[in-house]
N, C-alpha and C positions, 0 to 999 in steps of 0.2 A: 941687814945684809941684803943686797939686791940680787936678782937672778944672775946666775953665772953665765948664761948665754946672752950675747949682745942682743938688744932689741932696738928697733928703729926709733929714732928721735921723733917727738911730736912735731907736726908741721908748725912753722912760725905763724902766729896769729896776730893780724893787725887789729887794733882796738875796735874799729867800727865794722870790720868785715863779719859777715855771718858765718857761724859755725855750721858744720855739716850735721852735728847732732849734739843736743844738750840733754843730759840725763838729770832727772829730778828725783832725789833720794839715792842713798848709797847703802843699800843692804846687800845681801849675797847676790841677788839677781842682777842689779845694775852693776855691781862689782864684777860679776861674770862678763857682762856685756863690755865693760871698760877693758877688762883683761884680754878679751878676744879682739877688740877693736884696735888695741895699741900696736900689735905687730903689723897691722895693715898699712901703717906709715902715713899715707896721704890723707887719711880721714881726720878731720879737725873736730875733736870732741871735747866736751867739758861736762863734768858731773858735779852736782851741788847737793849738799847735805847740811841740815841745820844743826845736827849734833856736832860737838867739837872733835870727835874721833869715832872710828868704827868700833861698835860693840854689838855682838849678836846674842840676844836674849841673856844678858848678864845675870838676871835673877834666877835663871834655871841652869846655870853651870854647876850643878850639884856634883860633888866628887864622885867619880865613877860612872856618871850618866853618859851614855853613848848615843851617837847618831843612829837613826833608824834606816839609814841608807849606807851603802859601802863607801869607802874612801874614794873610789873612782868617781863618785858624784861630787867632785870638787868643782871649782869655777870653770874649768876649761877642758878637762881630759876627754869627756865623751863627745866633744866636737873636734878637739885638736890635741891629741896625746903628747905631741912634742912641744907644746906651748910652754914658755918659761915660767908661767904663773901657776903651774900645776902643784898639787900637794906633794908629789914625789920630789919635785925640784925644791920645794920649801924644805923638806927633810934633808935634801942634799946640802943646801946652804947652811944647815944647822949641824952637819956631820952626824945625822941620825938615821941614815938610810939602813945601815946594817942592824942597829938595834930594832928598827921597825920591822925589818925582814925577819929577824928571829922572834919577834913578839907575835908574828902571825895573826895580826889583827885586821880583819876585814872591815869591822865597824869601829871607828876611832871614837875617842871621848869628845863630848861636845866642847870641852875647854880647849882641846887641841884644834878642833875645827875653827873655833873663834880666834885662836892664836895665829893659825894659818891665814885666815881672812885679814887679820890686822897687819900681818906681814905684807900681804899684797897691797892693802890700802896705804901703807906707809911708804911704799916704794914705787907704786904705779903713778906715772905723771897724769895730770889732768883732773885730779880729784880735789874738790874744794869743800872742806868741812867748815862749819861755822857760817854757813850761808843759808838763810831762810828764803825760800821762794815766796814772793808776795802775790804775783799776778802773772797770768799768761794771756797774751792777746794775739790776734791775727792782724797783721798789717797788710791790707790788700794792695797798697801802692808799691811796697817793696817786695811783696809776695814772700813774706817771712813771718816767723813768730817772734814776738817780743817777750822776753822773760825778765821781770823785775825781781830784784833780790835785795835783802838786807844782810850785810856782813856783821856778824856778832863776835865780840871778843870773848876771851876765856871766862869772864865774869858774867856773861850773858847780856852785856850792854851793847847798844848799837854803835858800830864803828864806822860804817859807811853804807851808802845806798848805791845800787848799781843796776845796769841793764845790759843784757846781751841779746844778740839777734841770732836766730838759728833757722836752718831749713827744715829740721826735723827735731822732734822731742820724744824722749822715752820716759814714761812714768814708772818709777819703782818706789812708790811711797809706802809700800808694805801694809801691814795689818796693825790693828790696835787691840789691846786687851778688852775682852767682852765681860761686862759685869751685868748679871741679870737684874731686871727692873726692881724686884723686891729688895735687893741688897744694895742698890745704888746709894740711898741716903746714908747707910752705915759705912760704906766704903769711902764716901767723901768726907765723913766726919772724923774728928779727932777723938782719941780716947780708946775705946775697945778696938783691938786690932782686927779689922776685916780687910784683908789685902788680896789682891790678885796674885796668882802664881808668878806673874812676870816680875814681881818685886819680892819673891820669897827669900832669896839669900840676904837681901838687905835687911829684912825683918826677922831673920831666922832665930836670933837669940831671944827676941821678944816672944815669938811663937813658942819656942821651947820652954820658956819660963811660965807660960800660961798653964793653969791647972788642968784644963780640959780643952782639947783642940778638935775642930771639925774641918775636915777636908771635903769640898764639894766638887765633883767632877770625876768621870770614869775613864778619862783618856790617859795617855802616857805621862803627862805632867802630874796629874793627880796621883797616879800610882807611884811615881818617883818621890813625890813629897810625902805620901803616906809611909813609904818604906824608910825614908830618911828620918822622919819623926819617930817611927817605931823603933828603929835601931838605936836612937839617941836617948830613949826613955827607959827607966829601969823596969825589969820584969815585974808584973803584977800591978804596976802603977802607970800603965801606958795612957789611959784616959784619952783615947782617940776614937772619933767617929769618922767613917768614910761613907759619904752619901753620893748617889749617882742617879740620874734620870733614866739611863739605859736599863734594860731588863736584866743585864748581867754585867759583871766585870769581865768583859770579853776580850779574847786575844785578837790582835790585829791579823787581818788576812795576809799571810806571808807565804802562801804556796807559790811555786814558781809560775804557774799559769795565772794565778791571781795577781801577781806582780806585773803582769803584762798590761794591766790597766794604767800603768805609769810609763807606757811607751809612746813614742810619737804615733805609732799606728792607731792606738786607741784614741789619742787626742784628735787625730784627723777624723776618725769615725764619729766621735762624739760631736764634733763641730758640724757635721752634715745632718745631724738629727733635727727634727722640728723642735721649736722652742718648748712646747708643752712636755715633750718627751724628755728633753734635757732637764727641765725643772723637776720632773718626777723622779729621775734617776739619782740625782746628787744626794738627796736625803737617805735614799735606800742603800747607798754605798758607804755609809758611815764607818763600817768596820774595815774598809780599805785604808782609812787614814786617821780614825779616831779611837781605834782599839789600843790595847796594851801589848807590847812585845812579850813573848813567852818567857824570856829570861827574867824580866822584871816580875811577872806573875809568879814564876818559880821562886825567886828570891823572897817575895813577900810570904808565900806559903811556908818556905823553909824557916823564915824568922818566926812566924807565928807558931809553927810546930815546935821549934826549939824551946819556946817559952812554955810548952806544956810538959817538958821532960820531968820536972820536979812536982808534977801534980797541978791541977787547976788549969784555967784558961787565961790567956792574956786579956786585959781589960781594953779590948779593941772591938768595935762594932763595925761591920761592913754591910751596908744595906743598899742594894740597887733598887731601881724602880720607884724612886722617891723624887718628888718635886718640892721646891720651897715655895709655898704660897705667899707668905708674908714674913717679915722679920722686924724686930725692934729691940731696943735696949731694955735691960732689966737693972734697975738701981744704978744706972750709968756705967757700971763696970762689967756687965755681962751682956750676951746676946741671946735672944730667944727666937728660935726658928720654928715657924709653923709649917709642918710637913704634911704631905699627902702621898699615900701609897697608891700607885695607879691601879695595880691589879686587885688589891683588897678593897679599894675605895674607902679606906680608913684615913683618919687624920690624927696627928699627934703633935706634941711640942718637945723641943729639945733646947735645953739651956747649955750654953757653952761660953768659954772665956776667950776664944780666938777662932777666927774662920779664915781658911785659905781657899780662895776661889780658883780652882783649876778649870775654869769655864771657857777656855779657848780664846780665839781671836776672831775678829771680823775684818774684812777688807775695808780700808779707809775709803770713804766716799770721795769721788773725784769732782763732785759738783762745785765745791767751794774753790778749789784750786783752779778749775777751768771755768769759773763764772763768766769770764770775758769771752768764752767761746760757746756759751750756751746756745745761741741761735744757730750755730753750725753743727751741733752734735746730733747724730741720728740715734734713735733709741728703739728698743724692742717694745713688745706689748706691755711689759712690766716697768717701763721707763728706765731700764738699764742701758748703758752704752752698748752699741753694737760693736763687735770686734771681729775682724775678718781672720782668715786662716794664717795671715802673716803678722798677727797681733797688732794690727792697726785699728784705731778707733774709726768708726763710721762717721764721716764728715760730709757736709753738703758738697755737691759737685764743684761749687765755686772755689773750694779749697782742694778737694781730692784730685781734681783734674790738673792742678799745678804740680803734682808729684811731691807736695809737702805733707808729711804725715806725722801723726802722734801715735807712738807705740805704747803698749802697756805690758807690765810684768806683774804677775800675781794679782791681777784685778779682773780675771777673765774666767773664773770657775763656771759661771753661768753659760759660757760659750765654748770652753775648752775642757771642762770636766775636772775630776778630782786631782789630776796631775798638776794643776796650776800652781799650788804652793810647794810642790815636791822638789827638793834639791836635785834629785836625779835628772830632772828635765831642764835644769837651769842652762847648761852649756848648749844643749840642742836648741832651746828657744832663743838664746842669744845669737847663735849662729843663724837661725832662721831670720831673725830681725836684720842682722848684718847683710845677709845675702839679698834680702828684699831692698834694703837701704842702698846698697852699692850697685845692685844689678849686675854684679860680676861673679857671683857665686864663689867667694873666697873660701868658703867652708863647705865642700861637697858633703851632703848628708845622705845616709843610707835610705834607700827606697822602702825597705822593709825591716822592721825591728821586732816583730812578734810572730810566734808560731800560730797564735789564735787569729782566725778570720772573724772579725767582730760583726760583719754583715754578710749578706749573700753575695755581694760583689767580691770577686777574688782579688787578694792583694798581689802586687807585682812581685815576681821572683827575680832575684839577682843572680842566681846560679846559671852558668852557661848551659847550652844544650838545647835541642829542639823542644818546642812546646808539646805537651802531651794532649792528645784528644780523647774525649770520652767515647767509649763504645756503647751504643744503645743496648739496653737490655731487651732480650726477646725471649718469648716462651719456648722451651725446648719442644721439639716435635716428637 
């Protein structure tokens, strides 16, 4: 069912005419951009995705797992609360507004967020699934970008080749599961199940059937998988190890002022910092986005405690501060992990029957996709793409002066900080891109979003009234 409020039709597109914007990748961030672009009417856009349909982390849609951001962090609301592609309008089209109202859930389940995004993707025009982008080039004669693609059928076979021209591009190719080097040979081999958490649900039955399971990773995914395995296995026969590199299974920073690191104010502040300062900050801020929410920690402790009520302790080992040095097979059916405890400077071995790698994700590199634009890309001291405050890649003046730009989504943590992958900033970033793209400010954005002043320069106030002046301090006579 489509939105109940009428939306403007997409502009008619002539086959050889350039589009205003082509999006590469359709995850939540480019879906947000498409949803905010659609009501603008005159903007000619198209978004391409190689997958046959939208799915958001399907391997981690564990029953009961919730988003770590409120439902207001949907695709559009924080930039345009009356947009027809909001989560509340999705509930309305499903006759679920009153049940949601009485449920009083500020944090919705991941599966519901996935269903909401699929509803948008199935009804929003201008989205092209089953299209693999092969190359992006700059055409100086036409002052346009050329985008070559391969159309793929439902069986993964090549159906057609095509090319489109566009004035601007937005890259939303997302992240890829990260597998640590010592475990890559095992993860790529058949036999012993060594899987990334991104594929957890697909292999859950196999993992549960294993005699002993090891979960590696201290973040939210690792905690949810450990809890899921723990509750599914009989008391006294849990046989689970949970290992992490971090010094503790630590809660995520969720204080109100701590959350202000995910505001546009902090993003703007971070962008102004020198590159070495930015690079040193991101690793130190891991608890802002790599910790575990307190509800999950509480549920784990409750389940472990419940299993002590009849005497004894559950057969579950939780050890932080451990790195995996090397790994290999034992008799082809088991895995041996060589471990090192950082603080103790001791080493040990652990033999297990299955491994789940909750080791996070890494930004997909842009170099291969943008190989045709390599001579034009401007890079920082670490050879990463430069990204300006409007999320535009730094390009040589021969392109940038033409007003043709390449925007990025969730590929700018090194320039914009820990909020880059956060769903709560999706609508704001999309609105920022559209304002810069159109030059008409269709989505007025707030000048101030945080109580914290992150630097010594004072933020702009939006409240009316005369500005206050400081009274100099003087010694009393």
